[in-house]
KOLRO-241298 format. One record per residue (C-alpha): residue number from 1; residue in three letters; x, y, z. Coordinates in steps of 0.2 Angstrom, whole numbers. Example, Ala and Ser with C-alpha at 12.3 -4.5 7.8 and 13.67 -1.06 7.14 Angstrom:
REM residues 2
seq: 1; type: ala; x: 62; y: -22; z: 39;
seq: 2; type: ser; x: 68; y: -5; z: 36;
This chain:
REM residues 280
seq: 1; type: met; x: 49; y: -323; z: -39;
seq: 2; type: ala; x: 34; y: -333; z: -44;
seq: 3; type: lys; x: 28; y: -331; z: -62;
seq: 4; type: val; x: 10; y: -326; z: -64;
seq: 5; type: asn; x: 2; y: -333; z: -79;
seq: 6; type: leu; x: -13; y: -323; z: -86;
seq: 7; type: ser; x: -25; y: -328; z: -99;
seq: 8; type: lys; x: -28; y: -317; z: -114;
seq: 9; type: lys; x: -45; y: -313; z: -107;
seq: 10; type: gln; x: -38; y: -307; z: -91;
seq: 11; type: ala; x: -24; y: -297; z: -99;
seq: 12; type: tyr; x: -37; y: -289; z: -110;
seq: 13; type: ala; x: -47; y: -285; z: -95;
seq: 14; type: ile; x: -33; y: -277; z: -86;
seq: 15; type: ile; x: -28; y: -267; z: -102;
seq: 16; type: gly; x: -46; y: -261; z: -104;
seq: 17; type: val; x: -47; y: -255; z: -86;
seq: 18; type: leu; x: -30; y: -245; z: -88;
seq: 19; type: ile; x: -37; y: -237; z: -104;
seq: 20; type: val; x: -53; y: -232; z: -95;
seq: 21; type: ile; x: -43; y: -224; z: -81;
seq: 22; type: val; x: -31; y: -215; z: -93;
seq: 23; type: ala; x: -46; y: -208; z: -103;
seq: 24; type: val; x: -55; y: -202; z: -87;
seq: 25; type: ile; x: -40; y: -193; z: -81;
seq: 26; type: ala; x: -37; y: -185; z: -99;
seq: 27; type: leu; x: -56; y: -180; z: -99;
seq: 28; type: tyr; x: -55; y: -172; z: -82;
seq: 29; type: glu; x: -39; y: -162; z: -87;
seq: 30; type: asn; x: -46; y: -157; z: -104;
seq: 31; type: ser; x: -62; y: -151; z: -96;
seq: 32; type: thr; x: -54; y: -141; z: -82;
seq: 33; type: ser; x: -41; y: -134; z: -94;
seq: 34; type: ser; x: -55; y: -130; z: -107;
seq: 35; type: ala; x: -65; y: -121; z: -94;
seq: 36; type: gly; x: -50; y: -110; z: -89;
seq: 37; type: lys; x: -46; y: -106; z: -108;
seq: 38; type: ala; x: -64; y: -102; z: -111;
seq: 39; type: asp; x: -64; y: -89; z: -98;
seq: 40; type: ile; x: -49; y: -80; z: -106;
seq: 41; type: lys; x: -60; y: -73; z: -120;
seq: 42; type: phe; x: -68; y: -62; z: -107;
seq: 43; type: asp; x: -52; y: -53; z: -102;
seq: 44; type: asn; x: -54; y: -34; z: -103;
seq: 45; type: val; x: -73; y: -36; z: -107;
seq: 46; type: ala; x: -83; y: -23; z: -98;
seq: 47; type: val; x: -94; y: -30; z: -84;
seq: 48; type: ser; x: -112; y: -27; z: -88;
seq: 49; type: ser; x: -123; y: -16; z: -77;
seq: 50; type: ser; x: -134; y: -30; z: -73;
seq: 51; type: tyr; x: -120; y: -40; z: -66;
seq: 52; type: leu; x: -114; y: -26; z: -56;
seq: 53; type: ser; x: -131; y: -23; z: -50;
seq: 54; type: gln; x: -133; y: -41; z: -44;
seq: 55; type: leu; x: -116; y: -40; z: -35;
seq: 56; type: tyr; x: -121; y: -23; z: -27;
seq: 57; type: asp; x: -136; y: -32; z: -20;
seq: 58; type: val; x: -125; y: -45; z: -12;
seq: 59; type: ala; x: -113; y: -32; z: -5;
seq: 60; type: thr; x: -127; y: -23; z: 3;
seq: 61; type: asn; x: -136; y: -38; z: 10;
seq: 62; type: met; x: -132; y: -34; z: 28;
seq: 63; type: thr; x: -141; y: -50; z: 34;
seq: 64; type: leu; x: -129; y: -60; z: 24;
seq: 65; type: ala; x: -114; y: -50; z: 30;
seq: 66; type: asn; x: -119; y: -52; z: 49;
seq: 67; type: asn; x: -122; y: -71; z: 47;
seq: 68; type: ile; x: -105; y: -74; z: 40;
seq: 69; type: gly; x: -95; y: -62; z: 50;
seq: 70; type: ile; x: -77; y: -66; z: 47;
seq: 71; type: gly; x: -80; y: -82; z: 37;
seq: 72; type: thr; x: -65; y: -91; z: 32;
seq: 73; type: ala; x: -54; y: -75; z: 31;
seq: 74; type: ser; x: -37; y: -75; z: 40;
seq: 75; type: ser; x: -20; y: -66; z: 39;
seq: 76; type: tyr; x: -29; y: -50; z: 44;
seq: 77; type: pro; x: -23; y: -32; z: 41;
seq: 78; type: ser; x: -10; y: -26; z: 54;
seq: 79; type: pro; x: -7; y: -9; z: 61;
seq: 80; type: ser; x: 5; y: 1; z: 50;
seq: 81; type: gly; x: 13; y: 11; z: 65;
seq: 82; type: ser; x: 12; y: 27; z: 55;
seq: 83; type: asn; x: 5; y: 43; z: 62;
seq: 84; type: val; x: 3; y: 51; z: 45;
seq: 85; type: ser; x: -14; y: 48; z: 37;
seq: 86; type: leu; x: -16; y: 43; z: 19;
seq: 87; type: thr; x: -29; y: 55; z: 11;
seq: 88; type: ser; x: -35; y: 60; z: -6;
seq: 89; type: asp; x: -48; y: 72; z: -12;
seq: 90; type: gly; x: -51; y: 76; z: 6;
seq: 91; type: met; x: -55; y: 58; z: 11;
seq: 92; type: pro; x: -46; y: 44; z: 18;
seq: 93; type: glu; x: -38; y: 34; z: 4;
seq: 94; type: met; x: -38; y: 15; z: 1;
seq: 95; type: leu; x: -23; y: 10; z: -10;
seq: 96; type: tyr; x: -21; y: -6; z: -18;
seq: 97; type: ile; x: -6; y: -12; z: -28;
seq: 98; type: gly; x: -7; y: -29; z: -37;
seq: 99; type: ala; x: -6; y: -36; z: -55;
seq: 100; type: asp; x: -18; y: -45; z: -67;
seq: 101; type: tyr; x: -7; y: -61; z: -67;
seq: 102; type: cys; x: -8; y: -63; z: -48;
seq: 103; type: pro; x: -20; y: -77; z: -43;
seq: 104; type: phe; x: -20; y: -70; z: -25;
seq: 105; type: cys; x: -24; y: -53; z: -31;
seq: 106; type: ala; x: -38; y: -62; z: -41;
seq: 107; type: ile; x: -47; y: -68; z: -25;
seq: 108; type: thr; x: -43; y: -52; z: -16;
seq: 109; type: arg; x: -52; y: -41; z: -28;
seq: 110; type: trp; x: -68; y: -50; z: -26;
seq: 111; type: gly; x: -68; y: -46; z: -7;
seq: 112; type: met; x: -62; y: -28; z: -11;
seq: 113; type: ile; x: -76; y: -25; z: -23;
seq: 114; type: val; x: -89; y: -31; z: -12;
seq: 115; type: ala; x: -83; y: -21; z: 2;
seq: 116; type: leu; x: -81; y: -5; z: -8;
seq: 117; type: met; x: -98; y: -6; z: -15;
seq: 118; type: arg; x: -105; y: -4; z: 3;
seq: 119; type: phe; x: -97; y: 14; z: 2;
seq: 120; type: gly; x: -99; y: 19; z: -16;
seq: 121; type: asn; x: -100; y: 13; z: -34;
seq: 122; type: phe; x: -89; y: 5; z: -47;
seq: 123; type: ser; x: -90; y: 9; z: -66;
seq: 124; type: lys; x: -79; y: 3; z: -80;
seq: 125; type: leu; x: -74; y: -13; z: -71;
seq: 126; type: his; x: -68; y: -26; z: -83;
seq: 127; type: tyr; x: -67; y: -45; z: -82;
seq: 128; type: met; x: -50; y: -53; z: -80;
seq: 129; type: thr; x: -42; y: -70; z: -77;
seq: 130; type: ser; x: -26; y: -73; z: -68;
seq: 131; type: ser; x: -10; y: -80; z: -77;
seq: 132; type: ala; x: -12; y: -96; z: -87;
seq: 133; type: thr; x: 5; y: -102; z: -80;
seq: 134; type: asp; x: 4; y: -97; z: -62;
seq: 135; type: tyr; x: -4; y: -105; z: -46;
seq: 136; type: glu; x: -22; y: -109; z: -49;
seq: 137; type: pro; x: -22; y: -103; z: -67;
seq: 138; type: asn; x: -35; y: -93; z: -76;
seq: 139; type: thr; x: -44; y: -89; z: -60;
seq: 140; type: ala; x: -60; y: -78; z: -64;
seq: 141; type: thr; x: -58; y: -60; z: -57;
seq: 142; type: phe; x: -58; y: -42; z: -62;
seq: 143; type: thr; x: -46; y: -29; z: -66;
seq: 144; type: phe; x: -45; y: -11; z: -58;
seq: 145; type: tyr; x: -36; y: -5; z: -74;
seq: 146; type: asn; x: -46; y: 9; z: -82;
seq: 147; type: ser; x: -60; y: 7; z: -69;
seq: 148; type: ser; x: -68; y: 21; z: -59;
seq: 149; type: tyr; x: -75; y: 22; z: -42;
seq: 150; type: ser; x: -85; y: 35; z: -33;
seq: 151; type: ser; x: -89; y: 37; z: -15;
seq: 152; type: asn; x: -93; y: 51; z: -2;
seq: 153; type: tyr; x: -83; y: 42; z: 11;
seq: 154; type: val; x: -67; y: 34; z: 4;
seq: 155; type: asp; x: -55; y: 37; z: -11;
seq: 156; type: phe; x: -50; y: 21; z: -19;
seq: 157; type: gln; x: -34; y: 20; z: -30;
seq: 158; type: gly; x: -31; y: 3; z: -38;
seq: 159; type: val; x: -14; y: 0; z: -47;
seq: 160; type: glu; x: -12; y: -16; z: -58;
seq: 161; type: thr; x: 7; y: -16; z: -62;
seq: 162; type: leu; x: 7; y: -30; z: -75;
seq: 163; type: thr; x: -5; y: -39; z: -87;
seq: 164; type: asn; x: -10; y: -57; z: -85;
seq: 165; type: thr; x: 4; y: -61; z: -97;
seq: 166; type: tyr; x: 17; y: -51; z: -87;
seq: 167; type: lys; x: 18; y: -36; z: -98;
seq: 168; type: pro; x: 20; y: -19; z: -90;
seq: 169; type: leu; x: 3; y: -11; z: -87;
seq: 170; type: gln; x: 3; y: 3; z: -74;
seq: 171; type: asn; x: 16; y: 12; z: -64;
seq: 172; type: met; x: 15; y: 18; z: -46;
seq: 173; type: thr; x: 16; y: 36; z: -43;
seq: 174; type: asn; x: 31; y: 42; z: -33;
seq: 175; type: glu; x: 21; y: 43; z: -17;
seq: 176; type: glu; x: 13; y: 25; z: -20;
seq: 177; type: gly; x: 31; y: 18; z: -23;
seq: 178; type: val; x: 37; y: 26; z: -6;
seq: 179; type: ile; x: 22; y: 18; z: 3;
seq: 180; type: phe; x: 24; y: 1; z: -5;
seq: 181; type: ser; x: 43; y: 1; z: -1;
seq: 182; type: arg; x: 40; y: 7; z: 17;
seq: 183; type: phe; x: 26; y: -5; z: 22;
seq: 184; type: asp; x: 30; y: -20; z: 10;
seq: 185; type: ser; x: 47; y: -21; z: 1;
seq: 186; type: asn; x: 57; y: -14; z: 15;
seq: 187; type: asn; x: 46; y: -19; z: 30;
seq: 188; type: thr; x: 57; y: -28; z: 43;
seq: 189; type: ala; x: 41; y: -33; z: 52;
seq: 190; type: ile; x: 38; y: -45; z: 37;
seq: 191; type: pro; x: 48; y: -61; z: 35;
seq: 192; type: ala; x: 61; y: -57; z: 21;
seq: 193; type: asp; x: 54; y: -71; z: 9;
seq: 194; type: glu; x: 37; y: -63; z: 10;
seq: 195; type: arg; x: 42; y: -45; z: 6;
seq: 196; type: asp; x: 38; y: -36; z: -10;
seq: 197; type: ala; x: 22; y: -47; z: -11;
seq: 198; type: ile; x: 6; y: -43; z: -19;
seq: 199; type: pro; x: -9; y: -40; z: -16;
seq: 200; type: phe; x: -4; y: -25; z: -5;
seq: 201; type: ile; x: -18; y: -14; z: 2;
seq: 202; type: asp; x: -15; y: 2; z: 13;
seq: 203; type: phe; x: -31; y: 7; z: 22;
seq: 204; type: gly; x: -27; y: 26; z: 25;
seq: 205; type: asn; x: -10; y: 22; z: 32;
seq: 206; type: lys; x: -19; y: 15; z: 48;
seq: 207; type: thr; x: -18; y: -4; z: 43;
seq: 208; type: ile; x: -9; y: -14; z: 30;
seq: 209; type: gln; x: -14; y: -30; z: 21;
seq: 210; type: val; x: 1; y: -39; z: 13;
seq: 211; type: gly; x: -5; y: -55; z: 4;
seq: 212; type: ala; x: -22; y: -63; z: 2;
seq: 213; type: glu; x: -34; y: -68; z: 16;
seq: 214; type: val; x: -41; y: -83; z: 7;
seq: 215; type: ser; x: -34; y: -95; z: -6;
seq: 216; type: pro; x: -38; y: -93; z: -25;
seq: 217; type: ala; x: -41; y: -111; z: -25;
seq: 218; type: ile; x: -58; y: -108; z: -18;
seq: 219; type: ile; x: -65; y: -100; z: -33;
seq: 220; type: asn; x: -53; y: -106; z: -47;
seq: 221; type: pro; x: -65; y: -120; z: -53;
seq: 222; type: tyr; x: -79; y: -107; z: -56;
seq: 223; type: asn; x: -83; y: -93; z: -68;
seq: 224; type: trp; x: -90; y: -76; z: -64;
seq: 225; type: asn; x: -108; y: -81; z: -65;
seq: 226; type: gln; x: -105; y: -97; z: -54;
seq: 227; type: val; x: -97; y: -87; z: -41;
seq: 228; type: leu; x: -111; y: -74; z: -41;
seq: 229; type: ser; x: -123; y: -88; z: -39;
seq: 230; type: phe; x: -115; y: -95; z: -24;
seq: 231; type: leu; x: -115; y: -77; z: -16;
seq: 232; type: gln; x: -133; y: -75; z: -20;
seq: 233; type: thr; x: -140; y: -93; z: -15;
seq: 234; type: asn; x: -128; y: -102; z: -4;
seq: 235; type: pro; x: -121; y: -93; z: 12;
seq: 236; type: asn; x: -113; y: -109; z: 18;
seq: 237; type: ser; x: -103; y: -112; z: 2;
seq: 238; type: pro; x: -84; y: -110; z: 4;
seq: 239; type: val; x: -85; y: -97; z: -10;
seq: 240; type: thr; x: -97; y: -86; z: 0;
seq: 241; type: gln; x: -88; y: -89; z: 16;
seq: 242; type: ala; x: -72; y: -83; z: 9;
seq: 243; type: ile; x: -78; y: -68; z: -2;
seq: 244; type: ile; x: -90; y: -61; z: 11;
seq: 245; type: gly; x: -78; y: -65; z: 25;
seq: 246; type: glu; x: -64; y: -55; z: 17;
seq: 247; type: ala; x: -76; y: -41; z: 12;
seq: 248; type: asn; x: -81; y: -39; z: 30;
seq: 249; type: val; x: -63; y: -38; z: 36;
seq: 250; type: phe; x: -60; y: -24; z: 22;
seq: 251; type: thr; x: -76; y: -15; z: 27;
seq: 252; type: ala; x: -71; y: -14; z: 45;
seq: 253; type: gln; x: -54; y: -6; z: 40;
seq: 254; type: ile; x: -63; y: 7; z: 29;
seq: 255; type: cys; x: -75; y: 11; z: 44;
seq: 256; type: asn; x: -60; y: 14; z: 55;
seq: 257; type: ile; x: -53; y: 27; z: 44;
seq: 258; type: asp; x: -68; y: 36; z: 38;
seq: 259; type: gly; x: -77; y: 40; z: 54;
seq: 260; type: asn; x: -88; y: 25; z: 54;
seq: 261; type: lys; x: -99; y: 31; z: 40;
seq: 262; type: pro; x: -111; y: 27; z: 34;
seq: 263; type: ala; x: -119; y: 21; z: 50;
seq: 264; type: ser; x: -130; y: 8; z: 40;
seq: 265; type: val; x: -114; y: -1; z: 36;
seq: 266; type: cys; x: -102; y: 3; z: 50;
seq: 267; type: asn; x: -114; y: 0; z: 65;
seq: 268; type: gln; x: -117; y: -18; z: 59;
seq: 269; type: arg; x: -113; y: -32; z: 70;
seq: 270; type: phe; x: -100; y: -40; z: 58;
seq: 271; type: val; x: -90; y: -24; z: 59;
seq: 272; type: lys; x: -89; y: -26; z: 78;
seq: 273; type: thr; x: -85; y: -45; z: 76;
seq: 274; type: val; x: -70; y: -41; z: 64;
seq: 275; type: asp; x: -64; y: -27; z: 76;
seq: 276; type: gly; x: -64; y: -39; z: 90;
seq: 277; type: ile; x: -54; y: -53; z: 81;
seq: 278; type: thr; x: -42; y: -42; z: 71;
seq: 279; type: gly; x: -40; y: -28; z: 84;
seq: 280; type: ala; x: -44; y: -15; z: 70;
């Protein structure tokens, strides 16, 4: 092998370049890590009425919803095969089973909240971040734990089984446990390695969603205000395409179990688009 002789000047130059590269990598890792850690301080802090109001305006912007349609959502809800409706308080029930640590639940909650705001109102929502040690750590989201939802069209039940540090949080009722077992844990229509997965959503026992429709990686770099800004100002952003797309899919499922009410939502073009693609 030929011997390469470097002058001191050349050697120092190479060392200098390597130092710069290492410094840049360290700076990037520290900045992204610090951003995630900074969000943690908002865990379980109540979402302000101003923020909820702005998110509600996004949710009820039917022009935005129609323009995006299904967006980048995929892995759509599938028919449950059940002939027994899931109801609560005289209304069809939408049941969610998830956990605060779960990054795929994190992105799914954004779409669920936007969809449900089209049929009613949330109160007592709290900020949350996903686990610091899971895939896409510290993803900015919300928790349904201790939240409240009111609607004249659909009853929503949200269960967060574990905290974002994997501690027990909420237990499913016996009925919820039976539903989760039938349509998720013991569902032979789902590949064995995908059973027992969350998020799990049951739309009135008519259609079932197991897993997320979009990746949490899409929103992981951003905090709540940044995500909201995308939704308000940039319909072509990956964030908006993902969240509004999944919200539209969820909205169509709700319309199909509540008698297509209200008409101001369920008669929109995007609902028909979703039905045509998913077969809802």
